[in-house]
C-alpha positions as CSV (number, residue, x, y, z in Angstrom):
1,M,95.9,125.4,110.3
2,S,99.6,125.7,109.6
3,S,100.9,127.2,106.3
4,D,102.4,123.8,105.4
5,T,99.1,122.0,105.7
6,Q,97.4,124.7,103.6
7,R,99.5,123.7,100.6
8,P,97.9,121.1,98.3
9,A,99.3,117.6,98.9
10,V,100.1,115.0,96.2
11,L,101.0,111.4,97.0
12,Q,103.1,109.3,94.6
13,V,102.5,105.6,95.0
14,I,105.3,103.2,94.0
15,L,105.2,99.6,95.3
16,S,108.3,98.0,93.7
17,R,111.0,96.7,96.1
18,E,113.9,97.3,93.8
19,F,115.6,100.5,92.7
20,A,116.0,101.3,89.0
21,G,115.2,104.0,86.6
22,T,111.5,104.3,87.4
23,E,112.2,104.7,91.0
24,R,114.7,107.4,90.4
25,Q,112.2,109.2,88.2
26,V,109.5,109.1,90.9
27,A,112.0,110.7,93.3
28,E,112.9,113.4,90.7
29,L,109.2,114.1,90.2
30,A,108.4,114.2,93.9
31,Q,111.2,116.6,94.6
32,A,110.4,118.9,91.7
33,I,106.7,119.0,92.5
34,G,107.6,119.9,96.1
35,E,109.7,122.8,94.8
36,R,106.6,124.1,93.0
37,G,104.7,124.5,96.3
38,W,103.0,121.2,96.8
39,R,103.3,119.0,99.9
40,S,105.0,116.1,98.2
41,L,104.8,112.6,99.6
42,I,105.9,109.1,98.4
43,A,104.1,106.0,99.5
44,A,106.4,103.0,99.3
45,R,106.7,99.5,100.7
46,A,108.4,99.4,104.1
47,D,110.9,96.8,102.8
48,I,112.2,98.8,99.8
49,S,115.9,98.6,99.0
50,R,118.4,100.7,100.9
51,D,119.2,102.7,97.8
52,A,115.5,103.4,97.1
53,R,115.0,104.5,100.7
54,R,118.0,106.9,100.5
55,V,116.8,108.5,97.3
56,F,113.2,108.7,98.3
57,D,114.0,110.3,101.7
58,S,116.1,112.9,100.0
59,A,113.2,113.8,97.6
60,A,110.0,114.0,99.7
61,Q,108.2,112.8,102.8
62,V,108.1,109.0,102.7
63,V,105.2,106.9,104.0
64,D,105.8,103.2,104.7
65,L,103.2,100.7,103.5
66,R,103.0,97.2,105.0
67,G,101.2,94.2,103.7
68,D,100.9,92.4,100.3
69,S,97.2,92.1,99.6
70,R,95.8,94.6,97.0
71,A,92.9,95.5,99.3
72,G,95.2,96.0,102.3
73,L,97.5,98.3,100.3
74,A,94.7,100.3,98.9
75,S,93.2,100.8,102.3
76,A,96.6,101.8,103.7
77,V,97.0,104.4,100.9
78,A,93.5,105.7,101.5
79,R,94.3,106.3,105.1
80,V,97.3,108.3,104.0
81,L,95.2,110.3,101.6
82,R,92.6,111.2,104.3
83,H,95.2,112.0,106.9
84,E,97.2,114.3,104.6
85,R,94.1,115.7,103.0
86,A,95.7,115.0,99.7
87,A,94.3,116.7,96.6
88,V,95.5,114.0,94.1
89,V,97.2,110.6,94.1
90,N,99.6,109.5,91.3
91,G,100.2,105.7,90.8
92,H,103.3,104.3,89.2
93,L,103.7,100.8,87.6
94,G,100.9,98.3,87.8
95,A,100.8,97.6,91.5
96,G,101.2,101.3,92.4
97,T,98.4,102.3,90.0
98,A,96.0,99.6,91.4
99,A,96.6,100.7,95.0
100,A,96.2,104.4,94.0
101,L,93.0,103.7,92.2
102,G,91.5,101.7,95.0
103,A,92.6,104.3,97.5
104,G,91.3,107.2,95.4
105,I,87.9,105.6,95.2
106,L,87.8,105.0,99.0
107,A,89.0,108.5,99.8
108,G,87.2,110.4,97.1
109,V,90.5,111.7,95.6
110,P,91.3,112.0,91.9
111,V,93.7,109.4,90.6
112,V,96.4,109.8,88.0
113,S,98.7,107.0,86.7
114,T,102.1,107.5,85.1
115,L,102.9,104.9,82.5
116,H,106.6,104.2,82.2
117,F,106.7,101.2,79.9
118,I,105.2,99.8,76.8
119,A,105.8,96.2,77.9
120,P,105.9,95.0,81.5
121,R,109.2,95.5,83.3
122,H,111.3,92.3,83.4
123,S,109.3,90.8,80.6
124,Q,110.0,89.7,77.1
125,A,106.4,89.1,76.4
126,R,105.2,90.4,73.0
127,T,101.8,91.1,74.5
128,A,102.2,94.4,76.3
129,A,100.6,95.0,79.7
130,L,98.4,97.6,78.1
131,Q,96.8,94.9,75.9
132,R,95.5,93.0,78.9
133,P,91.7,93.4,79.6
134,V,92.1,93.9,83.4
135,Y,94.8,96.5,83.0
136,R,92.8,98.3,80.3
137,A,89.8,98.3,82.6
138,M,91.8,99.8,85.4
139,L,93.2,102.6,83.2
140,R,89.7,103.6,82.1
141,R,88.7,104.3,85.7
142,L,91.4,106.8,86.2
143,D,91.0,110.6,86.1
144,A,94.0,111.0,83.8
145,V,96.9,109.0,82.4
146,I,100.4,110.4,82.0
147,A,102.7,108.7,79.4
148,V,106.4,109.3,79.6
149,S,106.9,109.4,75.9
150,N,104.9,109.4,72.6
151,A,105.8,105.8,72.2
152,V,104.0,104.9,75.5
153,G,101.3,107.5,74.8
154,D,100.3,105.7,71.6
155,Y,99.7,102.5,73.5
156,A,97.9,104.2,76.2
157,L,95.5,105.9,73.8
158,A,94.7,102.5,72.3
159,A,94.1,101.0,75.7
160,V,91.7,103.6,77.1
161,R,90.0,104.2,73.8
162,A,87.5,107.0,73.1
163,H,85.6,107.0,76.4
164,G,88.6,106.7,78.7
165,P,90.4,109.3,80.6
166,P,92.6,111.9,78.9
167,V,96.2,110.8,78.0
168,H,98.9,113.4,78.5
169,V,102.5,112.9,77.3
170,V,104.9,114.4,79.9
171,R,108.5,113.4,79.1
172,N,110.7,112.6,82.1
173,G,113.1,115.2,83.3
174,L,116.1,115.6,85.6
175,R,117.7,118.3,87.7
176,D,120.7,119.8,86.0
177,L,124.1,119.1,87.3
178,P,127.5,120.6,86.4
179,A,128.8,118.8,83.3
180,P,132.3,117.4,82.9
181,D,134.8,119.2,80.6
182,Q,134.3,117.6,77.3
183,R,137.8,118.7,76.1
184,S,139.5,116.8,78.9
185,R,137.4,113.7,78.2
186,A,138.3,113.8,74.5
187,A,142.0,114.7,75.0
188,S,142.6,112.3,77.9
189,G,144.4,109.7,75.7
190,A,142.9,106.9,77.6
191,E,141.5,103.8,76.0
192,P,137.9,104.5,74.7
193,V,135.2,103.2,77.1
194,V,131.7,102.3,76.2
195,L,129.3,102.4,79.1
196,F,126.1,100.5,79.7
197,V,123.9,101.3,82.7
198,G,120.8,99.3,83.5
199,R,119.3,95.9,84.5
200,L,121.0,92.9,83.2
201,S,117.8,91.3,81.8
202,P,117.1,89.9,78.3
203,E,115.2,92.9,77.0
204,K,118.1,95.2,77.5
205,Q,120.1,93.3,74.9
206,V,123.5,93.7,76.5
207,A,124.7,90.5,74.8
208,L,124.1,92.2,71.5
209,L,126.3,95.1,72.6
210,I,129.1,92.7,73.6
211,E,128.9,91.0,70.2
212,A,128.9,94.3,68.4
213,M,131.9,95.6,70.4
214,S,133.9,92.4,69.7
215,N,134.1,93.5,66.1
216,G,135.0,97.0,66.9
217,P,138.2,98.8,67.9
218,P,140.5,96.3,69.7
219,N,141.5,98.8,72.4
220,A,137.9,99.7,73.3
221,R,136.6,98.7,76.7
222,L,133.1,98.0,77.9
223,W,131.9,98.9,81.4
224,I,128.6,97.3,82.4
225,A,126.9,98.9,85.5
226,G,123.9,97.0,86.8
227,E,122.7,93.7,88.3
228,G,120.3,91.1,87.0
229,Q,119.5,87.6,85.9
230,E,121.8,87.8,82.8
231,R,125.0,88.6,84.7
232,E,126.7,85.1,84.5
233,R,125.7,84.6,80.9
234,L,127.1,88.0,80.0
235,R,130.3,87.3,81.9
236,R,130.8,84.0,80.0
237,L,130.1,85.8,76.7
238,A,132.5,88.6,77.5
239,D,135.3,86.1,78.4
240,Q,134.7,84.4,75.1
241,L,134.5,87.4,72.8
242,M,136.3,90.2,74.6
243,P,138.7,88.7,77.2
244,G,140.1,91.3,79.6
245,R,138.1,94.2,78.0
246,V,134.7,94.0,79.8
247,A,134.2,95.1,83.4
248,L,131.0,93.9,85.2
249,L,130.7,96.6,87.8
250,G,127.5,95.5,89.6
251,F,125.2,98.2,91.1
252,V,126.9,101.6,91.0
253,S,125.5,104.6,92.9
254,D,127.7,107.2,91.3
255,I,126.5,107.0,87.7
256,E,127.6,110.6,87.1
257,G,131.2,109.6,88.0
258,L,131.2,106.8,85.5
259,M,129.8,109.0,82.8
260,Q,132.6,111.5,83.3
261,R,135.1,108.8,82.5
262,A,133.3,107.1,79.6
263,S,133.5,107.9,75.9
264,V,130.0,107.0,74.9
265,L,126.8,105.5,76.5
266,A,125.3,102.5,74.7
267,V,121.5,101.8,74.9
268,P,121.1,98.5,73.0
269,S,117.4,97.9,74.0
270,R,114.8,98.2,71.3
271,G,111.9,98.8,73.6
272,E,112.6,101.6,76.1
273,G,109.5,103.3,77.3
274,F,111.7,106.4,77.9
275,G,115.3,105.6,78.7
276,L,116.2,107.8,81.6
277,V,119.9,106.8,81.4
278,A,120.0,108.5,78.0
279,L,118.9,111.8,79.7
280,E,121.6,111.3,82.4
281,A,124.2,111.0,79.6
282,M,123.0,114.1,77.8
283,R,123.1,116.0,81.1
284,A,126.7,115.0,81.4
285,A,127.5,115.9,77.8
286,L,128.2,112.2,77.0
287,P,127.2,111.1,73.5
288,V,124.6,108.3,73.2
289,V,124.4,105.3,70.8
290,G,121.4,103.1,70.4
291,F,118.6,101.8,68.1
292,A,115.9,104.0,66.6
293,A,113.3,102.1,68.6
294,G,110.9,102.8,71.5
295,A,111.2,106.3,72.9
296,L,114.9,106.8,72.3
297,P,114.4,108.7,69.0
298,E,112.3,111.2,71.0
299,I,115.3,111.9,73.3
300,V,118.4,111.5,71.1
301,E,118.5,113.6,67.9
302,D,120.1,111.3,65.3
303,G,123.4,112.7,64.0
304,V,123.1,115.8,66.2
305,T,123.0,114.7,69.9
306,G,123.9,111.1,69.3
307,L,124.2,108.4,66.6
308,L,121.4,105.9,66.6
309,A,121.9,102.3,65.5
310,E,125.2,100.5,65.4
311,R,127.7,103.4,65.0
312,L,130.0,102.8,67.9
313,R,133.1,102.4,65.7
314,R,132.7,105.9,64.2
315,I,132.2,107.7,67.5
316,L,135.0,105.8,69.3
317,A,137.4,106.7,66.5
318,D,136.5,110.4,66.4
319,P,136.9,112.2,69.7
320,A,136.0,115.6,68.1
321,L,132.7,114.1,66.9
322,A,132.0,112.6,70.3
323,S,132.6,116.0,71.9
324,S,130.3,117.8,69.5
325,L,127.5,115.3,70.0
326,G,127.9,115.4,73.8
327,A,127.7,119.2,73.8
328,A,124.7,119.2,71.6
329,G,123.0,116.6,73.8
330,Q,123.6,118.8,76.8
331,R,121.9,121.8,75.1
332,R,119.0,119.6,74.1
333,F,118.6,118.3,77.7
334,R,118.5,121.8,79.1
335,R,116.0,122.9,76.6
336,L,113.6,120.0,76.7
337,F,114.2,117.6,79.6
338,T,114.6,119.5,82.9
339,A,112.9,118.4,86.1
340,D,111.2,121.8,86.3
341,R,109.6,121.4,82.9
342,M,108.4,117.9,83.8
343,A,107.0,119.1,87.1
344,A,105.2,122.1,85.5
345,E,103.5,119.8,82.9
346,T,102.6,117.2,85.6
347,E,101.2,119.9,87.8
348,A,98.9,121.1,85.0
349,V,97.5,117.6,84.8
350,Y,96.9,117.5,88.6
351,Q,95.2,120.9,88.5
352,A,93.0,119.8,85.6
353,V,91.8,116.6,87.3
354,I,91.1,118.5,90.6
355,R,89.1,121.1,88.7
356,R,87.1,118.4,86.9
357,R,86.4,116.5,90.1
358,T,85.3,119.7,91.9
359,A,83.0,120.7,89.0
360,A,81.4,117.3,88.6
361,P,77.8,117.1,89.8
362,V,77.2,115.2,93.0
363,S,74.9,112.2,92.4
364,A,71.9,111.8,94.7
């Protein structure tokens, strides 16, 4: 047996076709786990987007899954688990968790699910996915649940209840990158730029951001990076309230480049399960403005690393404050939100479920 096959294998299962924050985070986790000595694999649909394919391929070995039926996908994942002699399987989002659970049962492999959201992605429903009986029943059959924030963890605990699997909070993390020079950003003399990055869907509340900025500094510009169902509505609103001052950039692969040129990142959503883009901004020493809702208060330290709630006017008018907040955010990122820290805590969950499964008595 080769030295590579002697390393424990972990399979991440993500079945979405699009590419957004969750998919980026799965890639970050897969790469960081691989750097800790695991054989790291990602099981994804064969028809994933080109951007997802590029990022997944750069992070880990990718296994293509074909078919749409739940039973067929679970069987396909089970074949991968057996072939790779995987020690653990980690499902992401509802479909990925369902396939991972079915596969784990078929292959006799412990199953972990990472919960990224309080409410379903692309949904404005007030009833969270974790409140649905079928979803709760699925979670209770897992070996462990990982929540990406305390906000998500609280919902997970309520869903699995006393006799469910253990719930672990492991906050997302990113690899560190060289940060821009905050002095050059603050002293550039250019018009201040507010940046939004994310899906253009109702729960992100980009319209609220446009309305807030229309009452702010008249020279401030808004860059909106992302695609989604709200694009045309937002374009019309921007033309009405901020003519000539809003750029709808569409999908942008070089988010770091945008952050180097922006003055502040705005996160107007009130229901982020984590808010990966806020971490990206902190890594780039870019201050963050948002609402004290969801998981954002766990990431951004109000008044120290960013200013929560509607304080755009103050931060745009005070470059020295923006620089101070950005630098503090970068220090906080490096202390609490690195990919290695995330991988170490996730690895501890994997090792725990493997030990419990190994120690469990075999039924006759």
